[in-house]
C-alpha positions in Angstrom: 97.1 62.2 81.4 95.1 59.2 80.3 91.9 58.5 82.3 91.7 54.9 84.0 89.4 52.6 82.2 87.3 52.0 85.4 86.7 55.7 85.7 85.9 56.0 82.0 83.4 53.4 82.1 81.8 54.8 85.3 81.5 58.2 83.7 80.2 56.8 80.6 77.0 55.8 82.7 74.3 58.7 82.5 73.4 58.1 86.3 77.1 58.4 87.5 77.6 61.6 85.4 74.3 63.0 86.6 75.2 62.3 90.4 78.6 64.0 89.9 76.9 67.0 88.6 74.4 67.0 91.5 77.2 66.9 94.0 79.0 69.8 92.3 75.7 71.7 92.4 75.3 70.9 96.2 78.9 71.8 97.1 78.7 75.0 95.2 75.2 76.2 96.7 76.5 75.4 100.1 79.1 78.1 99.7 77.0 80.5 97.6 73.8 80.5 100.1 73.9 80.0 103.9 70.4 78.5 103.7 70.9 75.8 101.2 72.8 73.3 103.7 70.1 72.8 105.9 67.7 69.9 106.7 64.7 72.2 106.2 65.8 73.1 102.8 66.7 69.6 101.8 63.3 68.5 102.8 61.7 71.5 100.9 63.6 70.2 97.8 62.5 66.6 98.2 58.9 67.6 98.9 58.7 70.1 95.8 60.0 67.4 93.7 57.4 64.6 94.6 54.7 65.5 92.0 57.3 65.9 89.2 59.3 62.9 90.4 56.3 60.7 90.3 55.5 61.6 86.9 58.8 61.6 85.5 59.1 57.8 86.5 56.0 57.3 84.2 57.5 59.5 81.5 60.5 57.6 81.3 58.8 54.1 81.0 56.8 55.8 78.2 59.7 57.4 76.5 61.6 53.9 76.7 58.6 52.5 74.7 58.9 55.4 72.1 55.8 57.3 73.4 55.2 60.7 74.7 52.4 62.3 77.0 51.6 65.8 77.1 48.3 65.4 79.0 49.9 64.6 82.3 49.6 68.0 83.8 45.6 67.8 83.3 45.7 64.4 84.6 47.4 65.6 87.8 44.4 68.1 88.3 41.9 65.6 87.3 43.3 63.1 90.0 43.1 65.6 92.9 39.8 67.3 91.8 38.0 64.0 91.1 39.1 62.6 94.6 38.2 65.8 96.2 34.6 65.9 95.0 34.0 62.4 95.8 35.4 63.0 99.4 33.2 66.0 99.8 30.1 63.9 98.7 30.9 61.6 101.5 32.8 58.7 99.8 35.2 57.0 102.1 39.0 58.0 101.6 40.2 54.6 100.1 37.3 54.2 97.8 37.6 57.9 96.5 41.4 57.5 95.9 40.7 54.3 94.1 37.9 55.9 91.8 40.2 58.9 91.4 43.0 56.8 90.1 40.6 54.7 87.9 39.4 57.9 86.3 43.0 59.0 85.6 43.7 55.4 84.2 40.8 55.7 81.8 42.8 58.9 80.6 45.6 56.7 79.8 43.6 54.0 78.3 42.3 56.5 75.6 45.5 57.9 74.9 47.0 54.3 74.3 44.2 53.2 72.2 44.3 56.1 69.9 48.1 56.1 69.6 48.5 52.2 69.5 45.4 51.3 67.3 44.9 54.3 65.4 48.3 55.4 64.8 47.7 59.0 66.0 51.0 60.6 66.7 51.7 60.9 70.5 52.5 64.5 70.4 49.0 65.4 68.7 47.1 62.9 70.3 48.2 63.8 73.9 48.1 67.6 73.2 44.3 67.1 72.4 43.9 65.1 75.5 45.7 67.8 77.6 42.8 70.2 76.5 40.0 67.6 77.0 41.1 66.7 80.3 41.5 70.2 81.6 38.0 70.9 80.2 36.6 67.9 82.1 38.3 69.2 85.2 36.8 72.6 85.0 33.3 71.3 84.1 33.0 68.8 86.9 34.4 71.3 89.4 32.4 74.4 88.0 35.8 76.0 87.7 36.2 76.2 91.5 38.8 74.4 93.7 37.7 71.8 96.1 38.2 73.1 99.6 37.8 71.6 103.2 39.1 68.1 102.4 38.7 65.7 105.5 41.7 65.4 107.8 41.6 61.6 107.3 42.6 62.2 103.6 45.0 65.3 104.3 47.0 63.3 106.6 48.2 61.3 103.6 50.1 64.4 102.4 50.9 66.0 105.6 51.9 63.1 108.1 55.6 61.9 108.5 57.4 58.8 109.0 61.0 58.7 110.0 61.1 62.5 109.9 59.9 62.6 106.2 56.5 63.6 105.1 54.6 60.6 103.2 54.8 62.1 99.8 58.7 61.8 99.9 58.5 58.2 101.4 56.0 57.3 98.6 58.3 58.8 95.9 61.4 57.0 97.2 59.6 53.6 97.4 58.1 54.1 94.1 61.7 54.7 92.6 63.0 51.6 94.1 60.2 49.4 93.1 60.0 50.6 89.4 63.5 50.2 89.0 63.6 46.8 90.1 60.3 46.0 87.8 62.3 47.6 84.8 65.5 45.8 85.4 63.9 42.5 86.0 60.5 42.2 84.8 60.3 40.2 81.5 57.1 41.9 80.4 58.3 45.5 81.2 61.7 44.8 79.5 59.6 44.6 76.2 59.3 48.4 76.4 62.9 48.7 75.4 62.6 46.5 72.3 59.4 48.6 71.4 61.1 51.8 71.7 64.4 50.7 70.0 62.8 48.9 66.9 58.9 48.4 66.8 59.0 46.3 63.7 61.7 44.0 65.1 59.8 43.8 68.1 56.6 42.8 66.4 58.4 40.0 64.4 59.7 38.6 67.6 56.3 38.1 69.0 55.8 41.1 71.4 52.3 42.5 71.6 53.2 46.1 70.7 49.8 47.5 71.1 49.5 46.1 74.6 52.9 47.5 75.7 52.0 50.9 74.4 48.5 51.0 75.9 49.7 49.7 79.4 52.6 52.4 79.5 50.1 55.1 78.9 47.7 53.8 81.5 50.7 53.6 84.1 51.8 57.3 83.5 48.3 58.4 83.9 47.8 56.6 87.1 51.2 58.0 88.4 50.1 61.4 87.3 46.8 61.0 89.3 48.6 59.9 92.3 50.8 63.0 92.3 47.6 65.1 92.1 46.1 63.1 94.8 49.1 63.5 97.1 49.4 67.2 96.2 45.9 67.8 97.1 46.2 65.9 100.5 49.4 68.2 101.2 47.5 71.4 100.6 44.1 70.2 102.0 42.6 71.6 98.5 42.2 70.2 95.2 43.0 73.1 92.8 41.7 73.2 89.1 44.9 74.8 87.9 47.5 72.7 89.3 49.9 70.7 86.9 49.6 73.5 84.4 52.8 73.5 82.2 54.4 70.5 84.4 54.8 68.4 81.1 57.6 70.3 80.0 59.3 70.1 83.3 58.9 66.3 83.5 60.2 65.7 80.0 63.2 67.8 80.8 63.9 65.7 83.9 63.3 62.6 82.1 65.9 63.3 79.3 68.4 64.8 81.7 68.1 61.4 83.4 69.1 59.6 80.3 65.8 59.0 78.5 65.6 59.7 74.9 62.7 61.1 72.7 63.7 58.4 70.1 62.9 55.4 72.6 64.9 52.5 73.7 67.0 54.2 76.6 66.3 55.3 80.1 66.2 54.1 83.8 64.0 54.9 86.7 67.2 55.7 88.8 68.0 58.3 86.0 64.4 59.6 86.4 64.7 60.1 89.9 68.1 61.9 89.6 66.8 64.0 86.5 63.8 65.1 89.0 66.3 65.6 91.8 68.6 67.9 89.5 65.6 69.9 88.4 64.4 70.3 92.0 68.0 71.5 93.2 68.2 73.8 90.2 65.0 75.5 90.8 65.7 75.6 94.5 69.0 77.2 94.0 67.7 79.8 91.5 65.2 80.8 94.1 67.8 81.1 96.7 69.9 83.2 94.7 67.3 85.5 93.9 67.1 84.7 90.2 64.0 86.4 88.3 61.1 83.9 87.4 61.6 84.8 83.7 65.2 84.0 83.9 64.3 80.5 85.6 62.2 79.7 82.4 65.0 80.6 80.2 67.6 78.5 82.0 65.2 75.5 82.2 64.8 75.7 78.5 68.5 76.0 78.0 68.9 73.0 80.2 66.6 70.8 78.1 68.4 71.7 74.8 71.8 70.9 76.5 70.4 67.7 77.8 69.3 66.7 74.2 72.6 67.5 72.8 74.5 65.6 75.5 72.1 62.6 74.8 73.8 62.1 71.4 72.3 64.7 69.1 74.7 65.5 66.1 74.6 68.0 63.4 73.3 66.9 59.8 76.6 67.4 58.2 78.2 65.1 60.6 75.5 62.5 60.1 75.9 62.8 56.3 79.5 62.3 56.9 79.2 59.2 58.9 76.7 57.8 56.4 79.2 58.3 53.5 
């Protein structure tokens, strides 16, 4: 039986396929666990994915332009700890948040300058920055979490609007805004050209260095915002938060349709990828799967996502080239 053309085109869209997979997961888990299909669990999934979701948006923007950032986990901790220390020093909440985000933006600026102007490999450069920023977090905090944050700050992470906690609403708004920007902004569309063919983008008058630096700043600010919201939720800015989150974010971004080769990816795909990872983690917990197996399953999911993204064996590439 031949597939109708409209259905075939729809399924060719990564977002549509991922949405279908998510729906199958939801239906399957509804039968597998009596606790899955409840508003409390749904809110838990959404709230649990807010940190990774915010960073995944930035990671997709960066991957589209051919970049990569392994320092986002440390930047999450920096955003929360820097803001927390400012708050305990008596700095007003809006100013403390603004300064905390500015510090995180500096991390992205350094990453961007090193990669765009000094041709440092993004993997190596941001891996080094991961260690540098984590070290800074431990130094400025004395290795201790920042406790007893003021209620005027924690309200940002704990208050509700329309029955949803603020971090969830912020993530949904962020997704919609950045999706519109990436689809319609002339400047942000340049990221696709840079990621697809940097030399051609340069020949066509695109300021490649500016695009790269700005994208690294964007992801660092989003990582910092995620750290601030997380600290507000818990009422504590932990120095260990964000450890290992970069792999989960990259996995979510690739599942959502982004490519390590650059040039492809959407913000809606980023959100769906983060949602998929959130549902997967929640489902494994409800099914009582051991944490070691959860890491194994996450790794397998990443490999399958890369294969689904168009990876082909060497012999097949050689045959096509011939």
